[in-house]
C-alpha positions as CSV (number, residue, x, y, z in Angstrom):
1,X,178.7,93.5,141.6
2,X,175.9,91.5,141.5
3,X,173.2,91.6,139.0
4,X,169.9,93.7,139.9
5,X,166.8,91.8,138.5
6,X,163.9,93.7,137.4
7,X,160.7,92.0,136.3
8,X,158.6,93.4,133.5
9,X,155.1,91.7,133.7
10,X,152.1,91.7,131.1
11,X,149.6,89.3,129.5
12,X,151.6,89.1,126.2
13,X,154.0,90.9,123.5
14,X,151.5,91.3,120.7
15,X,149.8,94.5,120.0
16,X,150.1,97.6,121.9
17,X,151.8,100.7,123.1
18,X,152.8,98.6,126.2
19,X,154.3,95.8,124.8
20,X,156.8,98.1,122.8
21,X,157.4,100.3,125.9
22,X,158.9,96.8,127.3
23,X,161.2,96.3,124.6
24,X,162.6,99.9,124.2
25,X,163.0,99.9,128.0
26,X,164.7,96.4,127.9
27,X,167.1,97.3,125.1
28,X,167.4,100.5,127.0
29,X,168.7,98.6,130.2
30,X,170.8,96.0,128.0
31,X,173.1,98.9,126.0
32,X,172.9,101.7,128.7
33,X,175.6,102.6,130.6
34,X,173.8,104.6,132.9
35,X,171.8,101.6,134.9
36,X,174.7,98.9,135.2
37,X,174.8,95.4,136.7
38,X,170.8,95.4,135.6
39,X,169.4,92.3,134.4
40,X,165.9,93.0,132.9
41,X,163.0,90.0,132.7
42,X,160.0,90.0,131.1
43,X,157.4,87.7,132.6
44,X,154.1,86.7,130.2
45,X,151.1,84.8,130.6
46,X,150.9,84.0,126.8
47,X,152.2,84.2,123.3
48,X,150.2,85.9,120.6
49,X,150.2,85.3,116.9
50,X,151.3,88.7,116.2
51,X,154.1,89.8,118.7
52,X,157.0,91.9,119.4
53,X,159.2,88.7,120.9
54,X,161.5,88.7,117.9
55,X,161.8,92.5,118.4
56,X,164.1,91.6,121.7
57,X,167.6,91.9,122.0
58,X,169.9,88.9,120.0
59,X,170.6,86.4,122.8
60,X,167.8,87.5,125.3
61,X,167.1,84.9,127.4
62,X,165.1,86.7,130.3
63,X,161.6,86.3,128.5
64,X,159.8,83.8,131.0
65,X,156.1,83.0,129.3
66,X,153.3,80.7,132.0
67,X,151.9,78.6,129.0
68,X,155.3,77.0,128.6
69,X,154.5,75.3,131.8
70,X,151.2,74.5,131.0
71,X,148.1,75.5,128.9
72,X,145.8,75.6,132.0
73,X,145.4,79.3,133.3
74,X,144.5,79.4,136.5
75,X,145.1,82.3,139.5
76,X,146.6,79.8,141.7
77,X,148.8,78.1,138.8
78,X,149.9,82.0,137.9
79,X,151.0,82.8,141.7
80,X,152.7,79.6,141.7
81,X,154.7,80.5,138.3
82,X,155.6,83.6,139.7
83,X,156.6,82.4,143.3
84,X,158.8,80.5,141.3
85,X,160.4,83.1,139.4
86,X,161.0,85.1,142.1
87,X,162.6,82.2,143.9
88,X,165.0,81.3,140.8
89,X,166.1,85.2,140.2
90,X,165.7,87.0,143.3
91,X,164.4,89.9,141.7
92,X,164.5,93.5,143.4
93,X,161.7,95.3,141.4
94,X,158.6,94.3,140.1
95,X,156.8,95.9,137.1
96,X,153.3,94.7,136.6
97,X,151.3,96.9,133.7
98,X,147.9,97.8,134.3
99,X,146.3,96.1,137.6
100,X,145.9,92.5,136.5
101,X,149.2,91.2,137.8
102,X,149.4,93.8,140.7
103,X,147.3,92.1,143.4
104,X,150.0,89.4,142.7
105,X,153.0,91.2,143.4
106,X,151.6,92.9,146.3
107,X,150.8,89.1,148.0
108,X,154.6,87.9,146.8
109,X,155.7,91.2,148.2
110,X,154.2,90.3,151.8
111,X,154.9,86.6,151.2
112,X,158.8,87.3,150.6
113,X,159.0,90.4,152.9
114,X,162.4,89.6,153.8
115,X,163.8,90.5,150.2
116,X,162.2,94.3,150.6
117,X,161.3,93.7,146.7
118,X,159.7,97.1,145.3
119,X,156.6,97.2,143.3
120,X,156.0,99.9,140.8
121,X,152.7,99.9,138.7
122,X,152.6,101.2,135.1
123,X,149.5,102.6,134.9
124,X,149.3,103.1,131.1
125,X,145.7,104.0,131.1
126,X,142.6,105.7,133.2
127,X,142.2,103.2,135.8
128,X,138.3,104.0,136.5
129,X,137.4,103.6,132.9
130,X,139.6,100.9,131.7
131,X,138.2,98.7,134.6
132,X,134.6,98.2,133.5
133,X,132.6,96.5,130.4
134,X,133.0,96.3,127.6
135,X,136.3,97.8,127.6
136,X,137.7,95.1,129.7
137,X,136.9,91.5,129.4
138,X,136.0,90.7,133.0
139,X,135.7,93.6,135.8
140,X,137.8,93.3,138.7
141,X,136.9,94.6,142.2
142,X,137.8,98.0,142.5
143,X,138.4,97.1,146.5
144,X,140.9,94.6,145.6
145,X,142.7,97.2,143.0
146,X,142.5,99.9,145.5
147,X,143.8,97.8,148.3
148,X,146.7,96.4,146.2
149,X,147.8,99.9,144.3
150,X,147.5,101.6,148.0
151,X,150.3,99.4,149.0
152,X,152.9,99.7,146.2
153,X,156.1,101.8,145.8
154,X,155.0,104.3,143.3
155,X,152.8,104.2,140.3
156,X,153.5,105.9,137.0
157,X,151.1,107.3,134.8
158,X,151.0,109.3,131.7
159,X,148.6,112.2,132.7
160,X,147.3,114.2,135.5
161,X,144.0,113.1,135.3
162,X,145.0,109.5,135.2
163,X,147.0,110.4,138.5
164,X,143.4,112.1,139.9
165,X,141.7,109.3,139.0
166,X,144.0,107.1,141.3
167,X,143.6,109.7,144.2
168,X,140.1,110.4,144.1
169,X,138.8,107.1,143.0
170,X,141.7,104.8,144.7
171,X,142.7,106.2,147.4
172,X,146.7,106.3,146.5
173,X,148.4,108.7,148.1
174,X,149.5,111.7,145.7
175,X,153.2,111.1,146.5
176,X,153.3,107.9,145.2
177,X,152.0,108.5,141.5
178,X,154.5,110.0,139.0
179,X,153.6,111.3,135.6
180,X,155.9,110.5,133.0
181,X,154.7,111.0,129.0
182,X,155.8,108.4,126.2
183,X,158.6,108.5,123.9
184,X,159.2,107.9,120.8
185,X,161.9,105.6,120.1
186,X,162.2,105.7,116.1
187,X,162.0,109.7,115.2
188,X,163.1,109.0,112.0
189,X,161.1,111.1,109.2
190,X,160.5,108.9,106.1
191,X,159.5,110.0,102.9
192,X,156.7,108.1,101.2
193,X,154.0,108.8,98.4
194,X,150.5,109.5,100.5
195,X,148.1,106.6,99.8
196,X,146.0,107.4,102.6
197,X,144.2,110.6,103.9
198,X,143.4,108.9,106.9
199,X,145.5,106.6,109.0
200,X,144.4,104.7,112.5
201,X,147.0,102.0,113.6
202,X,146.4,99.5,117.1
203,X,143.8,97.8,118.1
204,X,140.1,96.7,117.3
205,X,138.7,97.1,120.5
206,X,135.5,98.6,122.1
207,X,137.6,101.5,123.7
208,X,138.5,102.4,120.3
209,X,135.4,103.3,119.0
210,X,136.3,102.6,115.7
211,X,132.4,103.1,114.2
212,X,132.5,106.5,115.1
213,X,135.6,106.7,112.6
214,X,133.8,105.2,110.1
215,X,131.1,107.8,110.6
216,X,133.4,110.2,110.1
217,X,134.4,108.8,107.1
218,X,131.0,108.7,105.5
219,X,130.6,112.5,106.5
220,X,133.8,113.3,104.8
221,X,132.7,111.0,101.5
222,X,129.9,113.5,100.6
223,X,132.8,116.2,100.1
224,X,135.7,114.2,99.0
225,X,134.4,110.6,97.2
226,X,137.6,108.8,97.0
227,X,138.7,109.4,100.3
228,X,140.6,106.6,101.7
229,X,140.9,105.6,105.4
230,X,143.5,102.7,106.5
231,X,142.8,100.4,109.6
232,X,146.1,99.2,110.9
233,X,145.5,96.4,113.5
234,X,143.4,93.6,114.5
235,X,141.0,93.1,117.6
236,X,137.9,91.7,118.8
237,X,135.9,94.5,116.7
238,X,137.0,93.6,113.3
239,X,134.1,91.5,112.5
240,X,131.6,94.6,113.1
241,X,134.2,97.0,111.4
242,X,134.0,94.5,108.3
243,X,130.0,94.3,108.4
244,X,129.9,98.1,109.0
245,X,131.9,99.0,105.9
246,X,129.6,96.6,103.7
247,X,126.4,97.8,104.8
248,X,127.3,101.5,104.1
249,X,129.2,100.7,100.9
250,X,132.6,101.5,102.1
251,X,134.7,99.3,100.6
252,X,136.5,101.6,98.3
253,X,137.4,103.9,101.2
254,X,138.5,101.8,103.9
255,X,141.7,99.7,103.9
256,X,142.3,97.0,106.5
257,X,145.6,96.0,107.2
258,X,147.3,93.7,109.2
259,X,149.6,94.8,112.6
260,X,153.2,95.4,111.6
261,X,156.2,96.1,113.3
262,X,157.0,98.9,110.7
263,X,154.0,101.1,111.9
264,X,155.8,103.8,110.8
265,X,156.0,103.3,107.2
266,X,152.4,103.0,106.9
267,X,152.2,106.1,108.8
268,X,154.1,107.9,106.4
269,X,151.5,107.2,103.5
270,X,149.0,109.1,104.9
271,X,148.0,112.8,105.7
272,X,145.9,112.9,108.7
273,X,146.0,110.2,112.1
274,X,142.5,109.8,113.3
275,X,141.5,109.2,117.0
276,X,137.9,108.1,118.3
277,X,139.0,106.6,121.2
278,X,136.6,106.7,124.7
279,X,140.0,107.4,127.1
280,X,143.6,107.1,126.1
281,X,146.7,106.9,128.4
282,X,148.9,108.6,126.1
283,X,149.2,106.7,122.7
284,X,152.7,106.1,121.3
285,X,151.5,105.8,117.9
286,X,150.0,109.3,118.4
287,X,153.1,110.5,119.1
288,X,154.9,108.0,116.0
289,X,152.3,109.6,113.4
290,X,153.2,113.4,114.5
291,X,156.6,112.4,114.5
292,X,156.0,111.6,110.4
293,X,154.5,115.2,110.2
294,X,151.1,113.7,110.1
295,X,148.3,116.4,111.8
296,X,146.3,114.3,114.6
297,X,142.2,115.0,114.8
298,X,141.0,113.1,117.5
299,X,137.8,113.1,119.5
300,X,138.2,114.7,122.9
301,X,139.0,112.2,126.1
302,X,139.8,112.5,129.5
303,X,143.5,114.2,129.6
304,X,144.3,114.4,125.5
305,X,144.9,118.1,125.8
306,X,147.8,117.6,128.1
307,X,150.0,116.6,125.4
308,X,148.1,117.7,122.1
309,X,147.6,121.5,122.0
310,X,144.2,122.3,120.0
311,X,144.6,124.1,116.8
312,X,148.8,124.3,117.1
313,X,150.1,120.6,116.8
314,X,146.6,118.9,116.2
315,X,142.8,119.3,116.4
316,X,140.9,118.0,119.5
317,X,137.2,117.8,118.4
318,X,133.7,117.6,120.6
319,X,131.3,115.8,117.8
320,X,131.7,113.6,115.0
321,X,130.7,115.9,113.1
322,X,133.0,118.6,113.8
323,X,135.6,115.8,113.5
324,X,134.3,115.5,109.5
325,X,134.5,118.9,109.1
326,X,138.0,119.5,110.6
327,X,139.4,116.5,108.4
328,X,137.5,118.2,104.8
329,X,139.1,121.8,106.0
330,X,142.6,119.9,106.4
331,X,142.3,117.9,102.8
332,X,141.3,121.0,101.1
333,X,144.1,122.6,102.4
334,X,147.7,121.7,102.1
335,X,149.5,124.3,103.4
336,X,147.5,124.3,106.2
337,X,148.3,120.3,107.2
338,X,151.4,120.7,106.5
339,X,152.4,123.4,108.5
340,X,150.2,121.8,111.7
341,X,152.1,118.4,110.8
342,X,155.6,120.2,111.4
343,X,154.6,121.4,114.5
344,X,153.3,118.2,115.6
345,X,157.1,116.7,114.8
346,X,158.9,119.6,116.6
347,X,156.5,118.7,120.0
348,X,157.8,115.0,119.8
349,X,161.3,115.9,119.0
350,X,161.2,118.6,122.0
351,X,159.3,116.6,124.1
352,X,159.2,112.8,123.3
353,X,162.8,112.1,123.3
354,X,165.1,108.8,124.8
355,X,165.6,110.7,128.1
356,X,162.0,109.8,129.5
357,X,163.2,106.2,128.9
358,X,166.0,107.0,131.5
359,X,163.4,109.0,133.8
360,X,161.0,106.1,133.8
361,X,164.2,103.4,134.7
362,X,165.5,105.8,137.3
363,X,161.6,105.6,139.1
364,X,161.6,101.9,138.8
365,X,165.2,101.7,139.8
366,X,166.0,104.2,142.7
């Protein structure tokens, strides 16, 4: 039986939950008898200094990077690059993540109509919120995005809120949107000494609103002068964060660490996972933190209550003051913190296992 080729398309394999999901799915396809004769490919536009390329299976040869051909990026060259790959490998399924490559995929689906290529978008964020400045480097036309999204075969989101956003703002049919929450690939419980009171892991990007988290730390510091927040990651907001830390004399309260592939080790060294984003899809690192029995404390954002049960397996707060008060409460009460942390881990073990990878791949390959 001939192989069925599937393309996963994204910017790069640098820091981010989507990148780690792609690697997880590639491993699953390479080692799972439930999906025989399926060959996964990863199609990228560039490489990044920190990336997950080395985490791919040994001998993985289906990694295609546009800048191998040219460092000069353009829409036409990207379209030519994808055309070459389709002619070379004859993929049956294209899986663009977010909206950036979706238009190209739809155009190629029509161009090669006789190949009957299936397109499934991985919409791992709330599209109408993501596609605006300053969250996106460039905001794209909603008319063009809507046109392309209405012509794909399926879209996978992580929350009902994100699904309704596609239906109401982009005219996508409800039957074409499937809600599948994220999974944790490594749910080992590590035993580490607690070095940090709070931790955040991820991109230092405008969407994450990390200045809000530093303001929370300032308020907590009034009660716990030696409180320590660890920020693990990198991104365009780093200089702004460093300026704020220096201006408000938080040098002894905030530790910034470079991205790491051993993120669960750093998580296991903390007590509370803090999130102050304006919006999210379903953060993988949040689930990883919960698996390490950290208590999640977040500012409220659309869809968060679909996977956090407020005051049972975590806390969703409405303001910076509320968030600071909650953190002070948890740092003052280790028994409550440990009790909520165990419930958080139980949630992950019960609801976010490898069966969700199978479920996702079944949508892609059916």
